[in-house]
N, C-alpha and C positions, 0 to 999 in steps of 0.2 A: 504494500500500500504506500503510495507516494502522497505525502500530506502537504496541504497548504494551510498555514496558520494565520488567522486574522486577529489582530490586536488593535484595540482603540483605547487611547488614553485621553482624558478630558482636556488637559492643558499641556503646554510645553515648559512649565516651570520645573525647577531643579528637582523638587520632591517627586515629580512624576517619573523621572529617570529610574528611580529605585523601583517603582511600580512596573515599569516596562521590563527592567532586568528580571524581576521576580516572575512576571508572566512568561517571559521567554524561557526561564529555567523550568517553570512548571510544564511547559510543552516539550522541552528537551527530554525531561524525565519520562513523560508519557510515551513519546515516540521511541526512546531507547528501550523502555520496558516492553513495548509491544513488538519491537523488532521491525518497525516501519521505517520509511525513508522520508527525510525532510526535503520538500521542493523549495520553499522559501517562506519567509515571514512577510505578511502584508500589514503594514503599520500605518495607522492614521492618527494624527494628533489634532484634536479639535478644541476650540474655545468653549468655555463653559456657558457663554452667553450667545454665541453665534455658531450655528451648525454649518460647517464647511462642506465642500462637495465630496469629500472622501474619495479622492482619486484612486487610492490603493484598493479600496473595496470595489470600485468599478473595474479596475485592472484585474482583480481576482475573478470577477464575474466573466470577463472576456477570456481569461486564461482557462477558466473552467469549461467554457463553450468549446475550446480547442482541445479539451481533455489533456491538459498538461499535468494533471494530478488526479488522484482517485478519491480523495476525501478532504473536506474542509473542517478544520477544527477551530472552535472559539469557546471562550470561557462561559459566555452567557448569550442567550438568544438576542437580548437587547443590543449586544455589541454588533451583531450582524444586521439587525433590522430594527430601526427605531420607528418605522412606519409600515403600514400594510403593503404599500406598493413594493418596497424592497423585499419584503418577505415573499411576495408573490413571484418576484424574479428569481429568488433563491429556490423556491419550490419548483419553478420551471426548470432550473438547472438540474436539480435532483432527479426529476422525472424524465426529462428529455435527453440529458447528456450523461446519465448514469454516474453522477457524482454523489458520493455520500456526504452527509453533514452530521457532525457530532458537536453538541454544546454540553459543557460540563455543569450546567445548572439543571440537568435531567429533563430539559424541555424537548430536545430533539436528539435522536440517535437513529438515523435511517438504516444503519447496519442491523439494528434490531427491529426495524419496522416502526419505530416510534417517531412519527411525524405529525401527530394529531394537532399540535399547535399551529401548524401551517393552515389548517382549515379555518381556525378562528381569524388569523391574520388576513387570509384571503377573503373571508366573508366581509370583514370590516372594510377592506380596500374596495371590494366590489360594490358595497353600498355607497361609498364615497364617490367612486368612479361613475356609478349609475346616475347619481344626482348631477354630477358635472356633465355627463353625456346628455342628460335631458335639457340642461340649460343651454348647451351648445346647439342641440337640435332646434330648440325654440328660436335661438338667434338666427340660425341658418334658414329656418322657415320664413322668418320675417324678411330676410334678405331675398329669399326666393320669390316672395310675393312682389318684390320691387323689380324682379326680372334679372337678379344676379345669379350667375351660374356658380355653383359651389362644388362641382364634382372634382375628383382627383385628376381625371384626364378628360379633355374635350372629346366629344364624339368624333369619330373618323371623318375627316373632311372639314373640320373646324379647328380653330385655335381660340384661346381665351385672351382677351385684351380688356383690362380694367373691369374684370368680372362679367364681361359680355362675350357671347359667342360671335365670331366673325369668320368668314370663309378663309380657309387655309390658302396660302399663296403657292400652291403646288397643284398636282393633278389629282389629289385625293377627292375633291368634290365631284370630278368627272367619273372617278371610279365608283363612287356611291350611285350616281345616276345610272351607270352601266349595270350595276348589281340589280337595281329595280327593273330596268328594261329587260335584262336577261331572264329574270324570274317571271315577268309578265309574258315573255315569249315561250314559256314552257319549261325552261331549264330548272333543275333541282338545286338544292343547297350545295351538295358535293360537286356537281357538274360545274357550277359557277366558281367554286373554290379552286378546282383544277385549272380552269381557264385563267384565273387571276394569277395563280402560282406560275403557270407556264409563261405568262407575259411579264413576270418579274415585278409586279406591283408590290410596293411595301405593305406589309400587314399592319393592322392597328397596333400590335405590340412593338413592331419596329419603329413606327412613327412616334409612339410614346417613349421610345428608348428604354424599354424594360430589359433588365439584365438577362431574363430567360426567353427573350423574343425569338420565335422561330421564323424561318423564311417561307413557310408554307401556309396557305390559307386553309381553313377548315369549314366544314358545313355549318358548325355551330356558330362560327363568327358571322357567316353570311346571314343566318337566321336572326342573330342579334341586331345586325344593321337594318334588316328589313322590318324589324319590330320597333325600331326607335323613332318615336314621334318628333324628336328634335329636328329631323330633316324637313319638316313642314314649316319651320320658322317659329314654332311654339316652344316655349320653355316648359318642360314637364319634369318636375322634380318630386322627390318623396315617393318614388315608385317601389322602393325596397327598404327594408330596415332589418337590423339584427334583433334577436329576441332579448339579448342582454349584453352588457358591456364585455363579458368574457366569452360570449358565444361567437363562433365563426360562421354559423349558418345564417342565411338570410331568407326572408320570406316576402312575398309580394304584398303591396298595399292596394286595396280596391281602388278602381279608377275614381270613384266619387270622393275619395279622401286624398287624392294626389293634388299637388299644387300645379296649376296650369295657368301660364300667362301667355296670351296670344301675341304673335308678331313681335317677338323680342329680338330676332336676328334674321339674317337672310335665309330664305328657304332654298334647299337644294332640289326638292321634288314637291309637287303640288299635293294638297290635302286629298284631292280626288284619287291621285295615283296611290298614295299611302293607304287610303281606305280600301281601294280595290285589292291591293296586295294583302291586306289583313284578311279580307273575305276569302281570297284565293288560298291563303295558307290554312284557314279553317276547313275549307272544302277538301283540300288535298289530304289533310290530316285524317279525315274520315276514311279515306281509301288507302291509307298507308299500311303496308304489310310488313310486319317485323321480319328482319332478316333471319332466315332459318339457320340454326346452329348445326354445323356438320360434324362428322365423327372426329376429325383432327383439330377442330377449333380449340384454341387455348393449349394446344400441345405442339403444333407445328409452327416454326419460326424461320424467318430469313436469316441466313448466317452472316450477311453483310450489314444490314441496318437494324436487325433485331426485331423488326415488325412481325406481327402474326400473319400467317398465310391465309388468304381468302379463297373460298371454294368458288369455282366457275363451272357452271353446268355445261357450257359449250366445249370445255376442255376436259371434262370428267376428272378434274384435279384442282390443284391449288396454285395460286400465284402470290407474289409478295404483296402485302397489304399497302406498303408505301408506294409501290409501283402502280397498284390499282387505283389509289387515291390521287396521286400527284403525277404519275407518268415517269418518263426517263430522267427527269431532273432530280428525282428523289432516290431512285434505285434502279438496278438493272432487272431485265425481265428474266424470269425463271419459272418453270412449271414442273410439278411432280404429280404424276397420275395416281389417283387414290387406290386403284386396283393394284398397282405395282407395290405401293407402300404396304398395303395389307399383306401381300404375299411375302414380302421380306420379313415383316414382323412375325408372321406365322412360322416361317422357316427358322428364325432365330430362337423363338420360344420352344419349338419342337426339338431343336438341337440342344438347348439347355436342359430339356427334360431327359435327353439321353445321358448327358454328363451327370446330372444330379442323381440319376439312378444307377450309375456305374459304381458298384460297391467297392471294387478293387481300387479304382482311382481314388475314391474318398478315403479308403483305408491307408493308402500310401501317403496321402496328403496329411492325414492326422498323425501318422508316425513321424514324418519329417518335422511337423510343427512341434511335437514334444521334444525332439532332440535339441531344438534351438532354444527352448525355454531356459535351461540351466545357464547357457552362455549369456542370454539376455539379462537374467537376474544378477549375474556378476557385474555386468556393465551398469545396471541400475544402482548398485551399491556404490560404485565409484562416482557416479553422477551425484548421488546424495551427499557424499563426502565433500565434493567440490562446491556444491551449492551452500553447504553449511559454512565452509571456509570463507566464501564470498560474503555471506551474511554477517559473519563475525567481523570481517574487515570493515564493512559499512558501519556497523555498530561502534567499532573502535574509533573511527574517524568522526562519527557524530558526537561522541563524548569529547573528542579533542576540540571540535567546533564549539561545544557548549562551554569549554574551559578557555576559549579564545586562543588556543594554541595554533590554530590554522584559520585561514580565511574561508568565507562561504564558497568562493570560487574554487579553492583547493578541495573543499569537501565535495562539492558538486561534481568535479572532475572524477574523483575516485568513486563516488556513489553511482554516477551514470555508467562508468566503465564496468563496475561490478554488477549493476543491475542488468546491463546488456548481456553480460555473460550468464547471469542467472536465467534470463529469459531464453537464451539459446539452449541452455541445459534443460529447462523445463519443457521446451518444445521437443527436444530429443527424447526426454523422459516419457512424454505423452505418447509418442510414436512407438517406443519400445513397450510401454505398458499395454498398448492396444494389441501388440503381437502376442502378449501373454494370455489374452482372453480366449484360450483354446476352447473351453466349454461353451462360451458365448458364440464363438465362430461356428462350432458344430451345431448349436441350436438354431442359428440363422439358416444354415444349410437345410436342416430338418424342416423348418418352417417353410422355406422356399419349395422343398420337395412336396410338402402337403398342399401348398397353394397351387403349384403347377398341376399336380395330379387331379385336383378338384375341377380343373377346366378341361382335362383330357377326355376324349380326343378333341383337338382343336381343328375346327374347319372354317371359322369366321372370326374376324376381329370385331369385338363389340366395345362399347364404352366401358363396361366393367373390366374387360381384359386390359384396356389401355390404363385404367385407373390403378390396377394392380401391378402392371409390369413396366409401363413406359413413363419415364420422368420428363423427357423433352426430346423433340426432334428438330434439327436444323438442316436447312436445305441450301446447298451452295449454288453458284451461278450456272452450274451445269445440270442442275436438277437432281444432284446426288444427295441422299439424306445421310445425316449422322445421328444415330439413335442412341440416347442415353437411357439404359434400362435400370430399373430398380433392383435387379438381381446381379448387378456388376460387383459381386463380392468374392468371386473366385479368381485366382491367379491365372495368367495365360490366356 
């Protein structure tokens, strides 16, 4: 366990230096006693009358997100969090970044599952934040009624100037017009998306300069643009809201409760066109047929782009999903015939059935495994001795650091070097231990034999067979599959 220690003292007066030294000694003793490793101390000195920004606590939070250590130690919960917001951030670290937190006032010890105080702090913060959120929403609604746009990003085709929407000085307004025209001409969402991707038009995410922006248009984006009433020149806000300040899910607000201000900005399409498109989307939805799930859906993938393969009736097989959606600009064409894939899987499973029932082969395999066990056990003993020596060296250097005989940099150099060696030895140890599990290995073979036997004789590949035997299938650009089976436990 690599530890980060947070210490906060109230003032920078001389008498507080003794308190700081005592706190450091307290944590040195704990870390030495438990045989853990010190990453660093994070120390904030604060005025008794004015709460400073606590830069080192913020640095601790950032380092925790990068998993530079395993556990945060502090004497009291109040040292870490003097308000609910900070407690909520620390709770987020514990849950999302797998960092443990221990305070020595018995409030929190996530190693033992004791984090109940977080619930209280989080609840207090949520109530405060909810009231603040409601005040902000009320102010935004007032501004919206004046015709001010308060979205995080302007709709595609517009930009925001002095809280008002104006036409973007590029080709995006024309792209919006073409989307509506193409839909009215009979094209579907995905078809329009493929067309825009092929022409290289920037996506809304690219225009907004989002860090995760993709270069391909999607049908869902087309639908969102076709459903946006801003393109008629009306400002329509308050269409969605979150259920609470801590909830990420959003739900729609009824039209009668939305804030609508007419003619606040230049229109890109007419209201008549927009209304026609809305009616057309409703009518098409009635006749929409859900795509049929085929046998290898969620099992078969393109080896180049990683996309799932899509079934095509006219090819009696599957093609790359990225190629199907976006064409050659996304991936190369490849096809695998469903009938051929079924035949290969049946052949592989039947061959495995022959191996798994070859008693002489399994007997020789078991005998060879037992011979290796004694040699492996001797190697494990040597590994344990070396791990213990490295731990003792780390402990010795931590004690020298506590006595100020060496610098923190000297300690970290030795600690990191020894921890790296310990990690290497533990990895090697895990691999060797796995090879000792002779009984477990034989048990897995017996389970596999029983499973395969229950499906014999095999004449057809079904969803149940895929679930039991196939992990994943990848298809290269020549249409050749690589099948990862769940029974890949035998050597050779």
